LUMSEBA-184637 format. One record per atom (N, C-alpha, C): residue number from 1; residue in three letters; atom name; x, y, z. Coordinates in nm, 4 decimals, padded with zeros to 6 digits. Atoms other than C-alpha are relative to their C-alpha. Example, Ala and Ser with C-alpha at 12.3 -4.5 7.8 and 13.67 -1.06 7.14 Angstrom:
BEGIN
{pt 1, ALA, N, {00.0890, -00.1190, 00.0000}},
{pt 1, ALA, CA, {01.2300, -00.4500, 00.7800}},
{pt 1, ALA, C, {00.0900, 00.1200, 00.0000}},
{pt 2, SER, N, {-00.0820, -00.1190, -00.0060}},
{pt 2, SER, CA, {01.3670, -00.1060, 00.7140}},
{pt 2, SER, C, {-00.0770, 00.1090, 00.0730}},
% end
This chain:
BEGIN
{pt 1, MET, N, {00.1062, -00.0817, -00.0059}},
{pt 1, MET, CA, {00.0004, -00.0409, 00.0028}},
{pt 1, MET, C, {00.1216, 00.1539, 00.0248}},
{pt 2, GLU, N, {-00.0377, -00.1048, 00.0138}},
{pt 2, GLU, CA, {00.1442, 00.3178, -00.0660}},
{pt 2, GLU, C, {-00.0906, 00.1570, 00.0171}},
{pt 3, ASN, N, {00.0443, -00.1029, -00.0014}},
{pt 3, ASN, CA, {00.0051, 00.6758, 00.0161}},
{pt 3, ASN, C, {00.0927, 00.0692, -00.0460}},
{pt 4, GLN, N, {-00.0258, -00.0619, 00.0099}},
{pt 4, GLN, CA, {00.1220, 01.0006, -00.0911}},
{pt 4, GLN, C, {-00.0269, 00.1718, -00.0191}},
{pt 5, ARG, N, {-00.0618, -00.1343, -00.0226}},
{pt 5, ARG, CA, {00.1948, 01.3580, -00.0105}},
{pt 5, ARG, C, {00.0273, 00.1518, 00.0354}},
{pt 6, ASN, N, {-00.1274, -00.0070, 00.0631}},
{pt 6, ASN, CA, {00.3336, 01.6408, -00.0229}},
{pt 6, ASN, C, {00.0063, 00.1767, 00.0471}},
{pt 7, ASN, N, {00.0048, -00.1257, -00.0309}},
{pt 7, ASN, CA, {00.3701, 02.0574, 00.0798}},
{pt 7, ASN, C, {00.1048, 00.0980, -00.0952}},
{pt 8, ALA, N, {-00.0586, -00.1382, 00.0628}},
{pt 8, ALA, CA, {00.5813, 02.3722, -00.0852}},
{pt 8, ALA, C, {00.0952, -00.1495, -00.1466}},
{pt 9, ASP, N, {-00.0775, 00.0594, 00.0316}},
{pt 9, ASP, CA, {00.9353, 02.1297, -00.1226}},
{pt 9, ASP, C, {00.0002, -00.0677, -00.0075}},
{pt 10, LEU, N, {-00.0375, 00.1210, 00.0541}},
{pt 10, LEU, CA, {00.8468, 01.8279, -00.1089}},
{pt 10, LEU, C, {-00.1512, -00.0907, 00.0115}},
{pt 11, THR, N, {00.1658, 00.0742, 00.1021}},
{pt 11, THR, CA, {00.6537, 01.5219, -00.2185}},
{pt 11, THR, C, {00.0494, -00.1195, 00.1689}},
{pt 12, VAL, N, {-00.0107, 00.0777, 00.0228}},
{pt 12, VAL, CA, {00.6401, 01.2333, 00.0414}},
{pt 12, VAL, C, {-00.0600, -00.1385, -00.0350}},
{pt 13, ARG, N, {00.0733, 00.1470, 00.0401}},
{pt 13, ARG, CA, {00.5056, 00.8259, 00.0013}},
{pt 13, ARG, C, {00.0243, -00.0460, 00.0806}},
{pt 14, SER, N, {00.0009, 00.0848, -00.1019}},
{pt 14, SER, CA, {00.4471, 00.5903, 00.1998}},
{pt 14, SER, C, {-00.0208, -00.1379, -00.0199}},
{pt 15, SER, N, {00.0503, 00.0936, -00.0273}},
{pt 15, SER, CA, {00.4424, 00.2257, 00.2289}},
{pt 15, SER, C, {00.0978, -00.1230, 00.0695}},
{pt 16, THR, N, {-00.0912, 00.0857, -00.1179}},
{pt 16, THR, CA, {00.5540, -00.1133, 00.3776}},
{pt 16, THR, C, {00.0903, -00.0716, -00.0449}},
{pt 17, LEU, N, {-00.0221, 00.1860, 00.0735}},
{pt 17, LEU, CA, {00.7661, -00.4603, 00.3347}},
{pt 17, LEU, C, {00.0151, -00.0339, 00.1121}},
{pt 18, PRO, N, {00.0113, 00.0908, -00.1140}},
{pt 18, PRO, CA, {00.7582, -00.7524, 00.5917}},
{pt 18, PRO, C, {00.1938, 00.0235, 00.0249}},
{pt 19, LEU, N, {-00.1200, 00.0353, -00.0396}},
{pt 19, LEU, CA, {01.0591, -00.7868, 00.8269}},
{pt 19, LEU, C, {00.0389, -00.1388, -00.0352}},
{pt 20, PRO, N, {-00.0688, 00.1359, 00.0087}},
{pt 20, PRO, CA, {01.3051, -01.0039, 00.6663}},
{pt 20, PRO, C, {-00.0470, -00.2263, 00.0583}},
{pt 21, SER, N, {-00.0842, 00.0437, -00.1451}},
{pt 21, SER, CA, {01.3433, -01.2434, 01.0029}},
{pt 21, SER, C, {-00.0969, 00.0053, -00.0196}},
{pt 22, GLN, N, {00.0755, -00.0167, -00.0323}},
{pt 22, GLN, CA, {00.9987, -01.1835, 01.1172}},
{pt 22, GLN, C, {-00.1286, 00.0921, -00.0701}},
{pt 23, GLY, N, {00.0776, -00.0265, 00.0652}},
{pt 23, GLY, CA, {00.7367, -01.1656, 00.8403}},
{pt 23, GLY, C, {-00.1259, 00.0491, 00.0387}},
{pt 24, ASN, N, {00.1275, -00.0777, -00.1091}},
{pt 24, ASN, CA, {00.4624, -01.0752, 01.0357}},
{pt 24, ASN, C, {00.0054, 00.1118, 00.0334}},
{pt 25, ARG, N, {-00.0673, -00.1053, -00.0969}},
{pt 25, ARG, CA, {00.6148, -00.7631, 01.1786}},
{pt 25, ARG, C, {00.0640, 00.1029, -00.1527}},
{pt 26, THR, N, {-00.0138, -00.1232, 00.0970}},
{pt 26, THR, CA, {00.5999, -00.4006, 00.9411}},
{pt 26, THR, C, {00.1634, 00.0252, 00.0397}},
{pt 27, VAL, N, {-00.1221, -00.1182, 00.0064}},
{pt 27, VAL, CA, {00.9058, -00.1815, 00.8366}},
{pt 27, VAL, C, {-00.0849, 00.0769, -00.0575}},
{pt 28, LEU, N, {00.0512, -00.1652, 00.1032}},
{pt 28, LEU, CA, {00.7634, 00.1684, 00.6955}},
{pt 28, LEU, C, {00.1652, 00.0275, -00.0767}},
{pt 29, VAL, N, {-00.0713, -00.1116, 00.2162}},
{pt 29, VAL, CA, {00.9236, 00.3478, 00.3195}},
{pt 29, VAL, C, {-00.0368, 00.1400, 00.0379}},
{pt 30, LEU, N, {00.0492, -00.1040, -00.0174}},
{pt 30, LEU, CA, {00.8731, 00.6998, 00.3814}},
{pt 30, LEU, C, {00.1324, 00.1161, -00.0891}},
{pt 31, ALA, N, {-00.1210, -00.1032, 00.1094}},
{pt 31, ALA, CA, {01.0511, 00.8463, 00.0555}},
{pt 31, ALA, C, {-00.0269, 00.1050, 00.0129}},
{pt 32, PHE, N, {00.0102, -00.1400, 00.0293}},
{pt 32, PHE, CA, {01.0708, 01.2033, 00.0156}},
{pt 32, PHE, C, {00.0920, 00.0410, -00.1175}},
{pt 33, ASP, N, {-00.1380, -00.0441, 00.2170}},
{pt 33, ASP, CA, {01.2057, 01.3269, -00.3070}},
{pt 33, ASP, C, {-00.0428, 00.2027, 00.0896}},
{pt 34, GLY, N, {-00.0340, -00.2011, -00.0186}},
{pt 34, GLY, CA, {01.2571, 01.7392, -00.3258}},
{pt 34, GLY, C, {00.0742, 00.0621, 00.0670}},
{pt 35, GLN, N, {-00.1254, -00.0755, -00.0260}},
{pt 35, GLN, CA, {01.4549, 01.9731, -00.2360}},
{pt 35, GLN, C, {-00.0035, 00.0355, 00.1636}},
{pt 36, TYR, N, {-00.1072, -00.1390, -00.1631}},
{pt 36, TYR, CA, {01.5860, 02.0464, 00.1365}},
{pt 36, TYR, C, {00.0232, 00.1088, -00.0305}},
{pt 37, LEU, N, {-00.0857, -00.0643, 00.0922}},
{pt 37, LEU, CA, {01.6379, 02.3445, 00.1529}},
{pt 37, LEU, C, {00.1026, 00.0400, 00.1585}},
{pt 38, PRO, N, {-00.1074, 00.0602, -00.1163}},
{pt 38, PRO, CA, {01.9474, 02.4059, 00.3239}},
{pt 38, PRO, C, {-00.0362, 00.1684, 00.1340}},
{pt 39, GLY, N, {00.0998, -00.0265, -00.1525}},
{pt 39, GLY, CA, {01.9566, 02.5791, 00.6945}},
{pt 39, GLY, C, {-00.0109, -00.0182, 00.0352}},
{pt 40, ALA, N, {00.1151, 00.0451, -00.0952}},
{pt 40, ALA, CA, {01.7502, 02.7360, 00.8261}},
{pt 40, ALA, C, {-00.1223, -00.0025, -00.0940}},
{pt 41, MET, N, {00.0879, 00.0419, 00.0188}},
{pt 41, MET, CA, {01.5405, 02.7640, 00.5640}},
{pt 41, MET, C, {-00.0722, -00.0981, -00.1005}},
{pt 42, GLY, N, {00.0389, 00.1694, -00.0349}},
{pt 42, GLY, CA, {01.5054, 02.4215, 00.5927}},
{pt 42, GLY, C, {-00.0749, -00.0188, 00.0353}},
{pt 43, ASN, N, {-00.0086, 00.0629, -00.1271}},
{pt 43, ASN, CA, {01.4100, 02.4119, 00.8761}},
{pt 43, ASN, C, {-00.2054, -00.0263, 00.0211}},
{pt 44, ARG, N, {00.0612, 00.0092, 00.0126}},
{pt 44, ARG, CA, {01.0151, 02.4295, 00.7891}},
{pt 44, ARG, C, {-00.0518, -00.1787, -00.1347}},
{pt 45, ASN, N, {-00.0616, 00.1984, 00.0152}},
{pt 45, ASN, CA, {01.1442, 02.0990, 00.5823}},
{pt 45, ASN, C, {-00.0145, -00.0960, 00.0903}},
{pt 46, ALA, N, {00.0057, 00.0866, -00.0813}},
{pt 46, ALA, CA, {01.1897, 01.9806, 00.8510}},
{pt 46, ALA, C, {-00.1238, -00.0514, 00.0972}},
{pt 47, SER, N, {00.0889, -00.0259, -00.0978}},
{pt 47, SER, CA, {00.9135, 02.0614, 01.0649}},
{pt 47, SER, C, {-00.0815, -00.0933, -00.0705}},
{pt 48, PHE, N, {00.0815, 00.0173, 00.0068}},
{pt 48, PHE, CA, {00.6752, 01.9278, 00.8269}},
{pt 48, PHE, C, {00.0406, -00.1830, -00.0428}},
{pt 49, MET, N, {-00.0883, 00.0774, 00.0337}},
{pt 49, MET, CA, {00.9260, 01.6020, 00.7463}},
{pt 49, MET, C, {-00.0790, -00.1236, 00.1561}},
{pt 50, ILE, N, {00.0248, 00.0619, -00.0592}},
{pt 50, ILE, CA, {00.8510, 01.4836, 01.1225}},
{pt 50, ILE, C, {-00.0914, -00.0224, 00.0215}},
{pt 51, LYS, N, {00.1025, 00.0485, -00.0088}},
{pt 51, LYS, CA, {00.5302, 01.5619, 01.1489}},
{pt 51, LYS, C, {-00.0932, -00.1229, -00.0639}},
{pt 52, THR, N, {00.0896, 00.0594, 00.1432}},
{pt 52, THR, CA, {00.4225, 01.3565, 00.8106}},
{pt 52, THR, C, {00.1488, -00.2088, 00.1167}},
{pt 53, ILE, N, {-00.0497, 00.1348, -00.0986}},
{pt 53, ILE, CA, {00.6886, 01.0224, 01.0307}},
{pt 53, ILE, C, {-00.0986, 00.0287, 00.1184}},
{pt 54, ARG, N, {00.0100, 00.0101, -00.1571}},
{pt 54, ARG, CA, {00.5356, 01.0881, 01.4070}},
{pt 54, ARG, C, {-00.1771, -00.0630, -00.0945}},
{pt 55, ASN, N, {00.1659, 00.0445, 00.0474}},
{pt 55, ASN, CA, {00.1666, 01.1025, 01.1882}},
{pt 55, ASN, C, {00.0225, -00.1851, -00.0767}},
{pt 56, GLU, N, {00.0166, 00.1586, 00.0749}},
{pt 56, GLU, CA, {00.2592, 00.6975, 01.0019}},
{pt 56, GLU, C, {00.0798, -00.0669, 00.1163}},
{pt 57, LEU, N, {-00.0646, 00.1442, -00.0958}},
{pt 57, LEU, CA, {00.4758, 00.5648, 01.3086}},
{pt 57, LEU, C, {-00.1631, 00.0273, 00.1047}},
{pt 58, GLU, N, {00.1315, 00.0475, -00.1155}},
{pt 58, GLU, CA, {00.1155, 00.6206, 01.5267}},
{pt 58, GLU, C, {-00.0699, -00.1297, -00.1157}},
{pt 59, ASN, N, {00.1940, 00.0754, 00.0851}},
{pt 59, ASN, CA, {-00.1301, 00.4741, 01.2127}},
{pt 59, ASN, C, {00.1460, -00.1347, -00.0035}},
{pt 60, TRP, N, {-00.0725, 00.1406, 00.0170}},
{pt 60, TRP, CA, {00.1993, 00.1617, 01.1585}},
{pt 60, TRP, C, {00.0669, -00.0324, 00.0877}},
{pt 61, LYS, N, {-00.0458, 00.0327, -00.1215}},
{pt 61, LYS, CA, {00.3330, 00.0767, 01.4902}},
{pt 61, LYS, C, {00.1441, -00.0492, -00.0457}},
{pt 62, PRO, N, {-00.0739, 00.1164, 00.0103}},
{pt 62, PRO, CA, {00.5898, -00.0773, 01.2805}},
{pt 62, PRO, C, {00.1252, -00.0215, 00.0497}},
{pt 63, TYR, N, {-00.1059, 00.1210, -00.1492}},
{pt 63, TYR, CA, {00.9444, -00.2957, 01.4078}},
{pt 63, TYR, C, {00.1006, 00.1153, -00.0747}},
{pt 64, GLY, N, {-00.1457, -00.0777, 00.0623}},
{pt 64, GLY, CA, {01.1691, -00.0177, 01.1921}},
{pt 64, GLY, C, {-00.0762, 00.1030, -00.0797}},
{pt 65, LEU, N, {00.0828, -00.1179, 00.0296}},
{pt 65, LEU, CA, {01.1444, 00.3096, 01.0296}},
{pt 65, LEU, C, {00.1213, -00.0276, -00.1607}},
{pt 66, ILE, N, {-00.0713, -00.1162, 00.0842}},
{pt 66, ILE, CA, {01.3300, 00.3748, 00.6400}},
{pt 66, ILE, C, {-00.0291, 00.1021, -00.0731}},
{pt 67, LEU, N, {-00.0358, -00.0831, 00.0348}},
{pt 67, LEU, CA, {01.4077, 00.6826, 00.5631}},
{pt 67, LEU, C, {00.0192, 00.0170, -00.1755}},
{pt 68, ASP, N, {-00.1058, 00.0459, 00.1214}},
{pt 68, ASP, CA, {01.4510, 00.6716, 00.1192}},
{pt 68, ASP, C, {00.0329, 00.1183, -00.0324}},
{pt 69, PHE, N, {-00.0468, -00.0847, 00.0702}},
{pt 69, PHE, CA, {01.6179, 00.9602, 00.0439}},
{pt 69, PHE, C, {00.0530, -00.0063, -00.1924}},
{pt 70, ARG, N, {-00.0633, -00.0034, 00.1596}},
{pt 70, ARG, CA, {01.7429, 00.8538, -00.2998}},
{pt 70, ARG, C, {-00.0848, 00.1308, -00.0758}},
{pt 71, GLN, N, {-00.0098, -00.0899, 00.1223}},
{pt 71, GLN, CA, {01.5914, 01.1703, -00.4825}},
{pt 71, GLN, C, {-00.0683, 00.1021, 00.1007}},
{pt 72, LEU, N, {00.0866, -00.1112, -00.1144}},
{pt 72, LEU, CA, {01.5642, 01.4022, -00.1769}},
{pt 72, LEU, C, {00.1408, 00.0943, -00.0218}},
{pt 73, GLU, N, {-00.0743, -00.0800, -00.0010}},
{pt 73, GLU, CA, {01.8470, 01.7326, -00.2497}},
{pt 73, GLU, C, {-00.0360, 00.0144, 00.1603}},
{pt 74, TYR, N, {-00.0160, -00.0739, -00.0981}},
{pt 74, TYR, CA, {01.9711, 01.7777, 00.0629}},
{pt 74, TYR, C, {00.2350, 00.0030, 00.0670}},
{pt 75, GLU, N, {-00.1357, -00.0506, -00.0240}},
{pt 75, GLU, CA, {02.3166, 02.0008, 00.1831}},
{pt 75, GLU, C, {00.0484, -00.0211, 00.1021}},
{pt 76, TYR, N, {-00.0157, 00.0400, -00.1279}},
{pt 76, TYR, CA, {02.3144, 02.0460, 00.5230}},
{pt 76, TYR, C, {-00.1208, 00.0992, 00.0477}},
{pt 77, GLY, N, {00.1026, -00.0233, -00.0872}},
{pt 77, GLY, CA, {02.0653, 02.1404, 00.7480}},
{pt 77, GLY, C, {00.0004, -00.0596, 00.1761}},
{pt 78, ASP, N, {00.0099, 00.1787, -00.1068}},
{pt 78, ASP, CA, {02.0530, 02.0459, 01.1368}},
{pt 78, ASP, C, {-00.0858, -00.0212, 00.0471}},
{pt 79, MET, N, {00.0950, 00.0748, -00.1004}},
{pt 79, MET, CA, {01.6972, 02.0091, 01.2126}},
{pt 79, MET, C, {-00.0222, -00.0998, -00.0744}},
{pt 80, MET, N, {00.0230, 00.1433, 00.0288}},
{pt 80, MET, CA, {01.7663, 01.6810, 01.0273}},
{pt 80, MET, C, {00.0290, -00.0734, 00.0272}},
{pt 81, ASP, N, {-00.0468, 00.0858, -00.1094}},
{pt 81, ASP, CA, {01.9010, 01.5671, 01.2792}},
{pt 81, ASP, C, {-00.1157, -00.0548, 00.0949}},
{pt 82, GLY, N, {00.1755, 00.0256, -00.1314}},
{pt 82, GLY, CA, {01.5432, 01.5594, 01.4595}},
{pt 82, GLY, C, {-00.0949, -00.0503, -00.1158}},
{pt 83, VAL, N, {00.0478, 00.0766, 00.1080}},
{pt 83, VAL, CA, {01.4349, 01.3708, 01.1286}},
{pt 83, VAL, C, {00.0268, -00.1045, 00.0504}},
{pt 84, LEU, N, {-00.0434, 00.1057, 00.0692}},
{pt 84, LEU, CA, {01.6701, 01.1246, 01.1287}},
{pt 84, LEU, C, {-00.0664, -00.0875, 00.1532}},
{pt 85, GLN, N, {-00.0256, 00.0817, -00.1082}},
{pt 85, GLN, CA, {01.6257, 01.0566, 01.5180}},
{pt 85, GLN, C, {-00.2185, -00.0278, 00.1001}},
{pt 86, VAL, N, {00.1493, -00.0155, -00.0946}},
{pt 86, VAL, CA, {01.2205, 01.0947, 01.5454}},
{pt 86, VAL, C, {-00.0746, -00.1170, 00.0432}},
{pt 87, ALA, N, {00.0453, 00.1513, -00.0442}},
{pt 87, ALA, CA, {01.1006, 00.7078, 01.5700}},
{pt 87, ALA, C, {00.0829, -00.0509, 00.0756}},
{pt 88, GLU, N, {-00.0314, 00.0201, -00.0842}},
{pt 88, GLU, CA, {01.3550, 00.6716, 01.7888}},
{pt 88, GLU, C, {-00.0695, 00.1162, 00.1223}},
{pt 89, ASN, N, {00.0343, -00.0694, -00.1121}},
{pt 89, ASN, CA, {01.1858, 00.9319, 02.0454}},
{pt 89, ASN, C, {-00.0751, 00.0115, 00.0039}},
{pt 90, ILE, N, {00.1926, -00.0163, -00.0887}},
{pt 90, ILE, CA, {00.8062, 00.9173, 02.0365}},
{pt 90, ILE, C, {00.0704, -00.1520, 00.0598}},
{pt 91, PHE, N, {-00.0083, 00.1614, -00.0438}},
{pt 91, PHE, CA, {00.9324, 00.4779, 02.0869}},
{pt 91, PHE, C, {00.1529, 00.0014, 00.1253}},
{pt 92, LEU, N, {-00.1036, -00.0099, -00.0726}},
{pt 92, LEU, CA, {01.1559, 00.5353, 02.3682}},
{pt 92, LEU, C, {-00.0671, -00.0975, 00.0962}},
{pt 93, GLY, N, {00.0242, 00.0855, -00.0632}},
{pt 93, GLY, CA, {01.1589, 00.2265, 02.5084}},
{pt 93, GLY, C, {-00.0106, -00.1597, -00.1172}},
{pt 94, ALA, N, {00.0418, 00.0422, 00.1522}},
{pt 94, ALA, CA, {01.0074, 00.0615, 02.1918}},
{pt 94, ALA, C, {00.1505, -00.0240, -00.0841}},
{pt 95, SER, N, {-00.1162, 00.0421, 00.0801}},
{pt 95, SER, CA, {01.2375, -00.0866, 01.9809}},
{pt 95, SER, C, {-00.0917, 00.0589, -00.1644}},
{pt 96, CYS, N, {-00.0606, -00.0731, 00.0671}},
{pt 96, CYS, CA, {01.2003, 00.1537, 01.6186}},
{pt 96, CYS, C, {00.0624, 00.0755, -00.1107}},
{pt 97, PRO, N, {-00.1238, 00.0706, 00.1022}},
{pt 97, PRO, CA, {01.5328, 00.0685, 01.4037}},
{pt 97, PRO, C, {-00.0039, 00.1204, -00.1028}},
{pt 98, THR, N, {-00.0078, -00.1104, 00.1334}},
{pt 98, THR, CA, {01.5981, 00.4262, 01.1540}},
{pt 98, THR, C, {00.1554, 00.0000, -00.0580}},
{pt 99, VAL, N, {-00.1430, 00.0120, 00.0624}},
{pt 99, VAL, CA, {01.8315, 00.3566, 00.8297}},
{pt 99, VAL, C, {-00.0880, 00.1593, -00.0709}},
{pt 100, VAL, N, {-00.0521, -00.1391, 00.1113}},
{pt 100, VAL, CA, {01.8791, 00.6659, 00.5951}},
{pt 100, VAL, C, {00.0003, -00.1129, -00.1776}},
{pt 101, VAL, N, {-00.1462, 00.0108, 00.1122}},
{pt 101, VAL, CA, {01.9328, 00.5515, 00.2365}},
{pt 101, VAL, C, {-00.0455, 00.0726, -00.0864}},
{pt 102, THR, N, {-00.0557, -00.1590, 00.0271}},
{pt 102, THR, CA, {02.0859, 00.8157, 00.0348}},
{pt 102, THR, C, {00.0675, -00.0637, -00.0946}},
{pt 103, SER, N, {-00.0197, 00.0644, 00.1010}},
{pt 103, SER, CA, {02.2034, 00.8636, -00.2966}},
{pt 103, SER, C, {00.0969, 00.1692, 00.0090}},
{pt 104, LYS, N, {-00.1362, -00.1052, 00.0276}},
{pt 104, LYS, CA, {02.4785, 01.1317, -00.4896}},
{pt 104, LYS, C, {-00.0665, 00.1524, 00.0391}},
{pt 105, LEU, N, {00.0290, -00.1854, -00.0383}},
{pt 105, LEU, CA, {02.2058, 01.4607, -00.4321}},
{pt 105, LEU, C, {-00.0033, -00.0555, 00.1194}},
{pt 106, ASN, N, {-00.0615, -00.0015, -00.1016}},
{pt 106, ASN, CA, {02.2467, 01.4110, -00.0409}},
{pt 106, ASN, C, {00.0383, -00.0398, 00.0659}},
{pt 107, ARG, N, {-00.1355, 00.0757, -00.1382}},
{pt 107, ARG, CA, {02.5282, 01.1558, 00.0633}},
{pt 107, ARG, C, {00.0704, 00.0910, 00.1125}},
{pt 108, ASP, N, {-00.1259, -00.0907, -00.0512}},
{pt 108, ASP, CA, {02.7895, 01.4383, 00.1060}},
{pt 108, ASP, C, {-00.0713, 00.1039, 00.1722}},
{pt 109, GLY, N, {00.0720, -00.0755, -00.0975}},
{pt 109, GLY, CA, {02.5441, 01.6546, 00.3227}},
{pt 109, GLY, C, {00.0458, -00.1399, 00.1576}},
{pt 110, LEU, N, {00.1087, 00.0730, -00.1000}},
{pt 110, LEU, CA, {02.3286, 01.3445, 00.5609}},
{pt 110, LEU, C, {00.1798, -00.1144, 00.0629}},
{pt 111, ILE, N, {-00.1733, 00.0635, -00.0665}},
{pt 111, ILE, CA, {02.7558, 01.2129, 00.6263}},
{pt 111, ILE, C, {00.0204, 00.0960, 00.0871}},
{pt 112, GLY, N, {-00.0647, -00.1526, -00.0553}},
{pt 112, GLY, CA, {02.8453, 01.5627, 00.7542}},
{pt 112, GLY, C, {-00.0727, 00.0381, 00.1261}},
{pt 113, LEU, N, {00.1166, -00.0693, -00.0302}},
{pt 113, LEU, CA, {02.5329, 01.5767, 00.9540}},
{pt 113, LEU, C, {00.0138, -00.1484, 00.1128}},
{pt 114, VAL, N, {-00.0159, 00.1340, -00.1226}},
{pt 114, VAL, CA, {02.5755, 01.2004, 01.1227}},
{pt 114, VAL, C, {00.1643, 00.0214, 00.1415}},
{pt 115, VAL, N, {-00.0673, -00.0069, -00.1485}},
{pt 115, VAL, CA, {02.9193, 01.2845, 01.2309}},
{pt 115, VAL, C, {00.0467, 00.0663, 00.0610}},
{pt 116, SER, N, {-00.0399, -00.0736, -00.1425}},
{pt 116, SER, CA, {02.9605, 01.5917, 01.3190}},
{pt 116, SER, C, {-00.0783, 00.0643, 00.0637}},
{pt 117, VAL, N, {00.1077, -00.0264, -00.0629}},
{pt 117, VAL, CA, {02.6046, 01.7249, 01.4356}},
{pt 117, VAL, C, {-00.1181, -00.0978, 00.0803}},
{pt 118, MET, N, {00.1002, 00.0721, -00.0171}},
{pt 118, MET, CA, {02.4845, 01.4275, 01.5403}},
{pt 118, MET, C, {00.1157, -00.1142, 00.1140}},
{pt 119, GLY, N, {-00.1125, 00.0807, -00.0308}},
{pt 119, GLY, CA, {02.8317, 01.2202, 01.6712}},
{pt 119, GLY, C, {-00.0004, -00.1164, -00.0367}},
{pt 120, ASP, N, {00.0478, 00.2004, -00.0214}},
{pt 120, ASP, CA, {02.7245, 00.8550, 01.5444}},
{pt 120, ASP, C, {00.0459, -00.0163, -00.1660}},
{pt 121, THR, N, {-00.1225, 00.0723, 00.0937}},
{pt 121, THR, CA, {02.8845, 00.6640, 01.3040}},
{pt 121, THR, C, {-00.0613, 00.0110, -00.1234}},
{pt 122, VAL, N, {00.0252, 00.0102, 00.1277}},
{pt 122, VAL, CA, {02.7905, 00.6249, 00.9246}},
{pt 122, VAL, C, {-00.0890, -00.0720, -00.0822}},
{pt 123, SER, N, {00.0258, 00.1331, 00.0645}},
{pt 123, SER, CA, {02.7519, 00.3148, 00.8440}},
{pt 123, SER, C, {-00.1655, -00.0548, 00.1467}},
{pt 124, ARG, N, {00.1731, 00.0950, -00.1028}},
{pt 124, ARG, CA, {02.4419, 00.2458, 01.1731}},
{pt 124, ARG, C, {-00.0854, 00.0998, -00.0651}},
{pt 125, TRP, N, {00.1832, -00.0751, 00.0259}},
{pt 125, TRP, CA, {02.2305, 00.5571, 01.0212}},
{pt 125, TRP, C, {-00.0216, -00.0541, -00.1779}},
{pt 126, LEU, N, {00.0474, -00.0214, 00.2170}},
{pt 126, LEU, CA, {02.3110, 00.5803, 00.5634}},
{pt 126, LEU, C, {00.1196, -00.1472, -00.0937}},
{pt 127, PHE, N, {00.0569, 00.0881, 00.1214}},
{pt 127, PHE, CA, {02.2093, 00.2635, 00.2953}},
{pt 127, PHE, C, {00.0670, 00.0834, -00.0831}},
{pt 128, ASN, N, {-00.0370, -00.0739, 00.1348}},
{pt 128, ASN, CA, {02.3174, 00.2731, -00.0696}},
{pt 128, ASN, C, {-00.0886, -00.0516, -00.0800}},
{pt 129, THR, N, {00.1771, 00.0814, 00.1054}},
{pt 129, THR, CA, {01.9896, 00.0008, -00.1691}},
{pt 129, THR, C, {-00.0934, 00.0419, 00.1441}},
{pt 130, ILE, N, {00.1443, 00.0000, -00.0636}},
{pt 130, ILE, CA, {01.6473, -00.0234, 00.0159}},
{pt 130, ILE, C, {00.0944, -00.1848, 00.0832}},
{pt 131, ASP, N, {-00.0480, 00.1538, -00.0790}},
{pt 131, ASP, CA, {01.7791, -00.4424, 00.0677}},
{pt 131, ASP, C, {00.0688, 00.0548, 00.1178}},
{pt 132, ASP, N, {-00.1132, 00.0083, -00.0943}},
{pt 132, ASP, CA, {02.0535, -00.3073, 00.2585}},
{pt 132, ASP, C, {-00.0540, 00.0948, 00.1162}},
{pt 133, ALA, N, {-00.0048, -00.0442, -00.1026}},
{pt 133, ALA, CA, {01.9026, -00.0428, 00.4584}},
{pt 133, ALA, C, {-00.1491, -00.1190, 00.0800}},
{pt 134, LEU, N, {00.0673, 00.1459, -00.0716}},
{pt 134, LEU, CA, {01.6402, -00.4009, 00.5590}},
{pt 134, LEU, C, {00.0385, -00.0247, 00.0681}},
{pt 135, ALA, N, {-00.0481, 00.0176, -00.0917}},
{pt 135, ALA, CA, {01.8894, -00.5704, 00.6599}},
{pt 135, ALA, C, {00.0386, 00.0423, 00.0572}},
{pt 136, ALA, N, {-00.0364, -00.0634, -00.1489}},
{pt 136, ALA, CA, {02.0159, -00.3609, 00.8898}},
{pt 136, ALA, C, {-00.1009, 00.0861, 00.1271}},
{pt 137, ILE, N, {00.1058, 00.0258, -00.0209}},
{pt 137, ILE, CA, {01.6918, -00.3245, 01.0292}},
{pt 137, ILE, C, {-00.0513, -00.1796, 00.0604}},
{pt 138, ASP, N, {00.0105, 00.1272, -00.0282}},
{pt 138, ASP, CA, {01.6624, -00.7151, 01.0406}},
{pt 138, ASP, C, {00.1166, -00.0236, 00.1421}},
{pt 139, LYS, N, {-00.1454, 00.0539, -00.1001}},
{pt 139, LYS, CA, {01.9808, -00.7763, 01.1858}},
{pt 139, LYS, C, {-00.0127, 00.0741, 00.1252}},
{pt 140, ARG, N, {-00.0050, -00.0429, -00.1661}},
{pt 140, ARG, CA, {01.9467, -00.4803, 01.5117}},
{pt 140, ARG, C, {-00.1503, -00.0842, 00.0663}},
{pt 141, HIS, N, {00.0574, 00.0781, -00.1417}},
{pt 141, HIS, CA, {01.6251, -00.7062, 01.6068}},
{pt 141, HIS, C, {00.0351, -00.1704, -00.0083}},
{pt 142, ARG, N, {-00.1634, 00.1094, -00.0261}},
{pt 142, ARG, CA, {01.8379, -01.0075, 01.5787}},
{pt 142, ARG, C, {00.0769, -00.0438, 00.1033}},
{pt 143, ARG, N, {-00.1136, -00.0184, -00.1020}},
{pt 143, ARG, CA, {02.0304, -00.8724, 01.7985}},
{pt 143, ARG, C, {-00.0297, -00.0852, 00.1498}},
% end
């Protein structure tokens, strides 16, 4: 099932995938397309993304979240860390791991965000394909 909504700069599509090791459990995929405006101009984009993620998490109650950013232009903007971490902040005490699928449109900016702003490792957050991202979520559930 796929749903779509948008704001002035971004479009989002939602879909689900089964968790490979537990096919009865769902992983939510949110694909954001468009341009995340740089710096403080992107705050409205981040707010839209966070609101969308919260709503979809409440609707689906997934076991993982894949943010598909392959068609999202992103250079920089600190509020993006809130976008990446919203699932873990909402579901404190529950397990809803979040990963991001990147592309050449955003990889450099997201690497800078993860390392410099979030103080985390790239290998925990950023992946090249949906399959790699899904495998990472599945692995976290098997720990």
